[in-house]
PATOR-255224 format. One record per residue (C-alpha): x, y, z; residue number from 0. Coordinates in Angstrom, 2 decimals. Layout:
BEGIN
xx:X | yy:Y | zz:Z | resi:NUM
...
//
This chain:
BEGIN
xx:8.16 | yy:64.20 | zz:166.67 | resi:0
xx:4.39 | yy:64.01 | zz:166.24 | resi:1
xx:3.15 | yy:64.17 | zz:162.68 | resi:2
xx:-0.17 | yy:65.48 | zz:161.48 | resi:3
xx:-3.41 | yy:64.31 | zz:159.89 | resi:4
xx:-5.29 | yy:65.75 | zz:156.94 | resi:5
xx:-8.86 | yy:64.53 | zz:156.70 | resi:6
xx:-9.67 | yy:64.68 | zz:152.99 | resi:7
xx:-13.05 | yy:64.41 | zz:151.29 | resi:8
xx:-12.43 | yy:62.80 | zz:147.93 | resi:9
xx:-15.79 | yy:63.43 | zz:146.31 | resi:10
xx:-18.16 | yy:60.88 | zz:144.77 | resi:11
xx:-15.59 | yy:58.93 | zz:142.75 | resi:12
xx:-14.50 | yy:60.72 | zz:139.58 | resi:13
xx:-10.84 | yy:61.78 | zz:140.01 | resi:14
xx:-11.49 | yy:65.20 | zz:138.45 | resi:15
xx:-14.00 | yy:65.99 | zz:141.19 | resi:16
xx:-11.18 | yy:65.92 | zz:143.73 | resi:17
xx:-10.40 | yy:69.46 | zz:144.89 | resi:18
xx:-7.04 | yy:71.10 | zz:144.27 | resi:19
xx:-6.41 | yy:71.32 | zz:148.02 | resi:20
xx:-7.16 | yy:67.61 | zz:148.41 | resi:21
xx:-4.75 | yy:66.69 | zz:145.62 | resi:22
xx:-1.99 | yy:68.81 | zz:147.15 | resi:23
xx:-2.50 | yy:67.07 | zz:150.51 | resi:24
xx:-2.23 | yy:63.65 | zz:148.86 | resi:25
xx:0.97 | yy:64.69 | zz:147.09 | resi:26
xx:2.49 | yy:65.73 | zz:150.43 | resi:27
xx:1.43 | yy:62.61 | zz:152.35 | resi:28
xx:3.64 | yy:59.95 | zz:153.88 | resi:29
xx:0.72 | yy:57.61 | zz:154.57 | resi:30
xx:-2.75 | yy:57.52 | zz:152.97 | resi:31
xx:-5.50 | yy:55.66 | zz:154.82 | resi:32
xx:-8.06 | yy:55.09 | zz:152.09 | resi:33
xx:-11.72 | yy:54.10 | zz:151.87 | resi:34
xx:-13.26 | yy:51.86 | zz:149.20 | resi:35
xx:-15.33 | yy:54.70 | zz:147.72 | resi:36
xx:-14.11 | yy:57.98 | zz:146.32 | resi:37
xx:-11.35 | yy:58.55 | zz:143.75 | resi:38
xx:-9.30 | yy:55.45 | zz:144.61 | resi:39
xx:-7.74 | yy:55.25 | zz:141.12 | resi:40
xx:-5.88 | yy:58.46 | zz:141.91 | resi:41
xx:-3.78 | yy:56.52 | zz:144.43 | resi:42
xx:-1.76 | yy:55.00 | zz:141.57 | resi:43
xx:-0.51 | yy:58.51 | zz:140.73 | resi:44
xx:0.96 | yy:59.24 | zz:144.15 | resi:45
xx:4.73 | yy:59.43 | zz:144.66 | resi:46
xx:6.30 | yy:55.99 | zz:145.15 | resi:47
xx:7.28 | yy:56.65 | zz:148.77 | resi:48
xx:3.65 | yy:57.12 | zz:149.88 | resi:49
xx:2.32 | yy:54.16 | zz:151.83 | resi:50
xx:-1.34 | yy:53.34 | zz:151.13 | resi:51
xx:-3.36 | yy:51.56 | zz:153.81 | resi:52
xx:-6.66 | yy:50.14 | zz:152.55 | resi:53
xx:-9.42 | yy:50.24 | zz:155.18 | resi:54
xx:-12.33 | yy:50.08 | zz:152.76 | resi:55
xx:-15.72 | yy:48.90 | zz:153.96 | resi:56
xx:-18.42 | yy:47.16 | zz:151.96 | resi:57
xx:-22.09 | yy:46.69 | zz:152.86 | resi:58
xx:-22.18 | yy:44.08 | zz:155.61 | resi:59
xx:-18.39 | yy:43.62 | zz:155.55 | resi:60
xx:-16.14 | yy:45.84 | zz:157.65 | resi:61
xx:-12.73 | yy:44.11 | zz:157.74 | resi:62
xx:-11.22 | yy:47.10 | zz:159.56 | resi:63
xx:-13.62 | yy:48.42 | zz:162.23 | resi:64
xx:-13.90 | yy:52.17 | zz:162.69 | resi:65
xx:-12.15 | yy:51.98 | zz:166.06 | resi:66
xx:-9.13 | yy:50.34 | zz:164.41 | resi:67
xx:-9.15 | yy:52.94 | zz:161.63 | resi:68
xx:-8.95 | yy:55.65 | zz:164.29 | resi:69
xx:-6.02 | yy:53.84 | zz:165.90 | resi:70
xx:-4.16 | yy:53.45 | zz:162.60 | resi:71
xx:-4.46 | yy:57.14 | zz:161.82 | resi:72
xx:-3.18 | yy:58.12 | zz:165.27 | resi:73
xx:-0.38 | yy:55.52 | zz:165.32 | resi:74
xx:1.11 | yy:56.70 | zz:162.03 | resi:75
xx:0.82 | yy:60.35 | zz:163.03 | resi:76
xx:2.48 | yy:59.74 | zz:166.42 | resi:77
xx:5.32 | yy:58.03 | zz:164.54 | resi:78
xx:5.92 | yy:61.35 | zz:162.75 | resi:79
xx:4.06 | yy:60.80 | zz:159.48 | resi:80
xx:1.82 | yy:63.16 | zz:157.57 | resi:81
xx:-1.29 | yy:61.01 | zz:157.36 | resi:82
xx:-4.00 | yy:61.71 | zz:154.79 | resi:83
xx:-7.29 | yy:60.05 | zz:155.60 | resi:84
xx:-8.96 | yy:59.81 | zz:152.19 | resi:85
xx:-12.72 | yy:59.40 | zz:152.40 | resi:86
xx:-15.43 | yy:59.31 | zz:149.76 | resi:87
xx:-17.72 | yy:62.33 | zz:149.49 | resi:88
xx:-17.36 | yy:64.82 | zz:152.32 | resi:89
xx:-15.85 | yy:63.65 | zz:155.64 | resi:90
xx:-18.63 | yy:65.20 | zz:157.72 | resi:91
xx:-21.64 | yy:64.04 | zz:155.66 | resi:92
xx:-22.40 | yy:60.57 | zz:157.03 | resi:93
xx:-18.70 | yy:59.79 | zz:156.81 | resi:94
xx:-17.76 | yy:59.40 | zz:160.50 | resi:95
xx:-15.12 | yy:62.06 | zz:160.03 | resi:96
xx:-16.02 | yy:63.64 | zz:163.35 | resi:97
xx:-15.04 | yy:60.46 | zz:165.18 | resi:98
xx:-11.64 | yy:60.49 | zz:163.51 | resi:99
xx:-11.08 | yy:64.13 | zz:164.42 | resi:100
xx:-11.96 | yy:63.37 | zz:168.05 | resi:101
xx:-9.55 | yy:60.41 | zz:168.12 | resi:102
xx:-6.74 | yy:62.62 | zz:166.87 | resi:103
xx:-7.59 | yy:65.38 | zz:169.34 | resi:104
xx:-7.52 | yy:62.91 | zz:172.23 | resi:105
xx:-4.02 | yy:61.84 | zz:171.18 | resi:106
xx:-2.77 | yy:65.39 | zz:170.71 | resi:107
xx:-2.44 | yy:65.03 | zz:166.93 | resi:108
xx:-3.17 | yy:68.16 | zz:164.86 | resi:109
xx:-5.84 | yy:67.75 | zz:162.18 | resi:110
xx:-6.73 | yy:69.73 | zz:159.08 | resi:111
xx:-10.03 | yy:69.08 | zz:157.32 | resi:112
xx:-10.33 | yy:69.35 | zz:153.54 | resi:113
xx:-14.01 | yy:69.34 | zz:152.56 | resi:114
xx:-15.12 | yy:67.18 | zz:149.66 | resi:115
xx:-17.88 | yy:67.22 | zz:147.07 | resi:116
xx:-20.63 | yy:65.27 | zz:148.81 | resi:117
xx:-22.34 | yy:62.54 | zz:146.79 | resi:118
xx:-25.66 | yy:63.63 | zz:148.32 | resi:119
xx:-25.63 | yy:66.66 | zz:146.03 | resi:120
xx:-23.18 | yy:65.75 | zz:143.27 | resi:121
xx:-24.57 | yy:62.37 | zz:142.24 | resi:122
xx:-28.16 | yy:63.56 | zz:141.66 | resi:123
xx:-26.79 | yy:66.63 | zz:139.88 | resi:124
xx:-24.69 | yy:64.53 | zz:137.51 | resi:125
xx:-27.83 | yy:62.54 | zz:136.72 | resi:126
xx:-29.77 | yy:65.69 | zz:135.85 | resi:127
xx:-31.70 | yy:65.79 | zz:139.13 | resi:128
xx:-31.64 | yy:69.18 | zz:140.89 | resi:129
xx:-32.30 | yy:68.79 | zz:144.61 | resi:130
xx:-33.98 | yy:72.20 | zz:144.59 | resi:131
xx:-35.84 | yy:73.74 | zz:141.68 | resi:132
xx:-37.89 | yy:76.90 | zz:141.49 | resi:133
xx:-41.58 | yy:76.13 | zz:141.66 | resi:134
xx:-40.94 | yy:72.56 | zz:142.88 | resi:135
xx:-39.01 | yy:72.66 | zz:146.15 | resi:136
xx:-36.61 | yy:74.98 | zz:147.94 | resi:137
xx:-34.88 | yy:72.53 | zz:150.27 | resi:138
xx:-33.57 | yy:69.02 | zz:150.76 | resi:139
xx:-33.07 | yy:66.61 | zz:153.64 | resi:140
xx:-30.21 | yy:64.06 | zz:153.75 | resi:141
xx:-30.44 | yy:60.85 | zz:155.79 | resi:142
xx:-28.62 | yy:57.55 | zz:156.15 | resi:143
xx:-30.37 | yy:54.33 | zz:155.21 | resi:144
xx:-28.25 | yy:52.27 | zz:157.59 | resi:145
xx:-30.55 | yy:52.41 | zz:160.59 | resi:146
xx:-33.35 | yy:50.31 | zz:159.13 | resi:147
xx:-34.44 | yy:47.05 | zz:160.67 | resi:148
xx:-32.34 | yy:44.08 | zz:159.58 | resi:149
xx:-33.74 | yy:42.31 | zz:156.51 | resi:150
xx:-34.18 | yy:38.57 | zz:156.21 | resi:151
xx:-30.99 | yy:36.53 | zz:156.35 | resi:152
xx:-31.13 | yy:35.66 | zz:152.64 | resi:153
xx:-31.10 | yy:39.30 | zz:151.56 | resi:154
xx:-27.77 | yy:40.52 | zz:150.19 | resi:155
xx:-26.15 | yy:43.44 | zz:151.96 | resi:156
xx:-25.54 | yy:45.18 | zz:148.65 | resi:157
xx:-28.70 | yy:44.41 | zz:146.70 | resi:158
xx:-32.38 | yy:44.49 | zz:147.47 | resi:159
xx:-34.64 | yy:41.63 | zz:146.47 | resi:160
xx:-38.43 | yy:41.35 | zz:146.22 | resi:161
xx:-38.36 | yy:39.75 | zz:149.67 | resi:162
xx:-36.81 | yy:42.81 | zz:151.22 | resi:163
xx:-40.13 | yy:44.59 | zz:151.61 | resi:164
xx:-40.81 | yy:45.76 | zz:155.13 | resi:165
xx:-43.83 | yy:44.17 | zz:156.80 | resi:166
xx:-44.09 | yy:47.00 | zz:159.30 | resi:167
xx:-43.27 | yy:50.67 | zz:159.54 | resi:168
xx:-39.82 | yy:50.28 | zz:161.11 | resi:169
xx:-37.03 | yy:51.94 | zz:159.19 | resi:170
xx:-34.37 | yy:54.62 | zz:159.15 | resi:171
xx:-36.49 | yy:57.71 | zz:158.54 | resi:172
xx:-37.28 | yy:60.17 | zz:161.31 | resi:173
xx:-40.33 | yy:62.41 | zz:161.46 | resi:174
xx:-38.67 | yy:65.26 | zz:159.59 | resi:175
xx:-37.68 | yy:63.00 | zz:156.71 | resi:176
xx:-41.15 | yy:61.48 | zz:156.53 | resi:177
xx:-42.79 | yy:64.88 | zz:156.45 | resi:178
xx:-40.57 | yy:65.88 | zz:153.50 | resi:179
xx:-42.03 | yy:63.05 | zz:151.46 | resi:180
xx:-45.57 | yy:63.20 | zz:152.78 | resi:181
xx:-46.01 | yy:66.95 | zz:152.48 | resi:182
xx:-43.66 | yy:67.55 | zz:149.55 | resi:183
xx:-41.88 | yy:70.27 | zz:151.54 | resi:184
xx:-38.37 | yy:69.16 | zz:150.57 | resi:185
xx:-36.48 | yy:66.58 | zz:148.55 | resi:186
xx:-35.38 | yy:63.53 | zz:150.52 | resi:187
xx:-31.91 | yy:62.17 | zz:149.75 | resi:188
xx:-30.98 | yy:58.78 | zz:151.18 | resi:189
xx:-27.35 | yy:57.66 | zz:151.28 | resi:190
xx:-26.53 | yy:53.99 | zz:151.86 | resi:191
xx:-30.20 | yy:53.19 | zz:151.41 | resi:192
xx:-30.26 | yy:50.34 | zz:148.88 | resi:193
xx:-30.51 | yy:47.62 | zz:151.46 | resi:194
xx:-33.31 | yy:49.33 | zz:153.37 | resi:195
xx:-35.30 | yy:50.65 | zz:150.42 | resi:196
xx:-38.25 | yy:48.39 | zz:151.15 | resi:197
xx:-38.45 | yy:49.65 | zz:154.72 | resi:198
xx:-38.13 | yy:53.26 | zz:153.54 | resi:199
xx:-40.99 | yy:52.84 | zz:151.09 | resi:200
xx:-43.17 | yy:51.20 | zz:153.74 | resi:201
xx:-42.46 | yy:54.02 | zz:156.20 | resi:202
xx:-43.34 | yy:56.72 | zz:153.68 | resi:203
xx:-46.58 | yy:55.06 | zz:152.60 | resi:204
xx:-47.60 | yy:54.40 | zz:156.21 | resi:205
xx:-47.01 | yy:58.09 | zz:156.94 | resi:206
xx:-49.46 | yy:59.06 | zz:154.20 | resi:207
xx:-47.12 | yy:59.83 | zz:151.32 | resi:208
xx:-48.53 | yy:59.88 | zz:147.79 | resi:209
xx:-47.80 | yy:56.45 | zz:146.23 | resi:210
xx:-47.05 | yy:58.20 | zz:142.95 | resi:211
xx:-44.20 | yy:60.31 | zz:144.38 | resi:212
xx:-41.23 | yy:60.07 | zz:141.97 | resi:213
xx:-38.14 | yy:58.16 | zz:143.10 | resi:214
xx:-34.75 | yy:58.06 | zz:141.37 | resi:215
xx:-31.91 | yy:55.70 | zz:142.26 | resi:216
xx:-28.48 | yy:56.70 | zz:140.93 | resi:217
xx:-25.84 | yy:53.97 | zz:141.06 | resi:218
xx:-22.08 | yy:54.55 | zz:140.80 | resi:219
xx:-22.49 | yy:58.29 | zz:140.42 | resi:220
xx:-19.79 | yy:60.22 | zz:138.55 | resi:221
xx:-18.23 | yy:57.03 | zz:137.13 | resi:222
xx:-18.61 | yy:55.45 | zz:133.66 | resi:223
xx:-20.93 | yy:52.88 | zz:135.30 | resi:224
xx:-23.44 | yy:55.50 | zz:136.43 | resi:225
xx:-27.02 | yy:54.32 | zz:135.97 | resi:226
xx:-30.35 | yy:55.92 | zz:136.84 | resi:227
xx:-33.47 | yy:53.92 | zz:137.74 | resi:228
xx:-36.79 | yy:55.72 | zz:138.21 | resi:229
xx:-40.08 | yy:54.53 | zz:139.68 | resi:230
xx:-43.16 | yy:55.54 | zz:141.63 | resi:231
xx:-42.71 | yy:55.41 | zz:145.39 | resi:232
xx:-45.01 | yy:52.42 | zz:145.84 | resi:233
xx:-43.15 | yy:50.47 | zz:143.15 | resi:234
xx:-39.60 | yy:51.62 | zz:143.88 | resi:235
xx:-38.41 | yy:48.58 | zz:145.84 | resi:236
xx:-39.75 | yy:46.09 | zz:143.30 | resi:237
xx:-38.39 | yy:48.05 | zz:140.33 | resi:238
xx:-34.98 | yy:48.32 | zz:142.01 | resi:239
xx:-34.96 | yy:44.58 | zz:142.67 | resi:240
xx:-35.93 | yy:43.81 | zz:139.09 | resi:241
xx:-33.15 | yy:46.01 | zz:137.72 | resi:242
xx:-30.59 | yy:44.76 | zz:140.23 | resi:243
xx:-29.88 | yy:48.15 | zz:141.79 | resi:244
xx:-26.78 | yy:47.86 | zz:143.95 | resi:245
xx:-24.73 | yy:50.07 | zz:146.24 | resi:246
xx:-23.17 | yy:52.53 | zz:146.07 | resi:247
xx:-26.31 | yy:54.40 | zz:145.12 | resi:248
xx:-28.04 | yy:57.63 | zz:146.05 | resi:249
xx:-31.83 | yy:57.51 | zz:146.38 | resi:250
xx:-33.78 | yy:60.70 | zz:145.67 | resi:251
xx:-37.45 | yy:60.92 | zz:146.68 | resi:252
xx:-39.56 | yy:63.88 | zz:145.63 | resi:253
xx:-40.92 | yy:65.70 | zz:142.61 | resi:254
xx:-37.47 | yy:66.78 | zz:141.43 | resi:255
xx:-36.81 | yy:63.09 | zz:140.68 | resi:256
xx:-39.47 | yy:63.04 | zz:137.96 | resi:257
xx:-38.24 | yy:62.23 | zz:134.47 | resi:258
xx:-38.33 | yy:65.19 | zz:132.12 | resi:259
xx:-38.14 | yy:67.89 | zz:134.81 | resi:260
xx:-35.22 | yy:69.52 | zz:133.05 | resi:261
xx:-36.52 | yy:69.41 | zz:129.50 | resi:262
xx:-33.86 | yy:69.80 | zz:126.84 | resi:263
xx:-31.07 | yy:68.25 | zz:128.91 | resi:264
xx:-29.51 | yy:64.85 | zz:128.46 | resi:265
xx:-28.78 | yy:62.62 | zz:131.45 | resi:266
xx:-25.98 | yy:61.02 | zz:129.43 | resi:267
xx:-24.39 | yy:64.42 | zz:128.79 | resi:268
xx:-24.81 | yy:65.63 | zz:132.36 | resi:269
xx:-23.09 | yy:62.50 | zz:133.63 | resi:270
xx:-20.05 | yy:62.99 | zz:131.37 | resi:271
xx:-16.69 | yy:63.52 | zz:133.06 | resi:272
xx:-15.90 | yy:66.45 | zz:130.77 | resi:273
xx:-18.95 | yy:68.51 | zz:131.63 | resi:274
//
């Protein structure tokens, strides 16, 4: 008898940001196919019969390709299992969840989607950065940083270095994203953009963006290791390199990223798990 698949968004990492529906799905699972990011510590609290399959990816290291992940999900479901695919953030926000749904549909496996708290919104919020703010901006634009030109061979996949500064205007940003920064019409949020930050900066400056545009980089959002690094746009790559900014991190570009925007709040307090 064919089983079923529940595609679960686990949120940015803190276990208490997992939704009630997501937790119920995990409790009812036979097999959990889990990413590296998201609330992975919650897996230790699952019933002992639940089989956990680790398919986590790291920057530059994908031991289980996406095609094989699709196959694993389908294989377990066709064997009669209730498979929970646990992903960080939201499955449909740069999470390749659509590909997994299509793989299940092609195999005749029923799928339920449980949305998750996307790190694109949650991580800046936990750092005291509102993506929209009255009198500053009324919209935001989310992009992936993965499409940038490859950096030099000596550059780490997970950390930028001073040498990872783009010498041209190639990079992951499209015209809409560039106009957000240049014209200040919306906040730009970059996921998976640590490696390509130099290229992103070069693109924005080449497009005519104000070099003084505020940039905030939030590492390990929602966890005890959360850290915020701020800089001007034209200095962002060098400052990030000097501070050793590493993935996972969310990069926010725009006036909402300015320090002191929310006067009277504490970044430390806003980042607390009990808030």
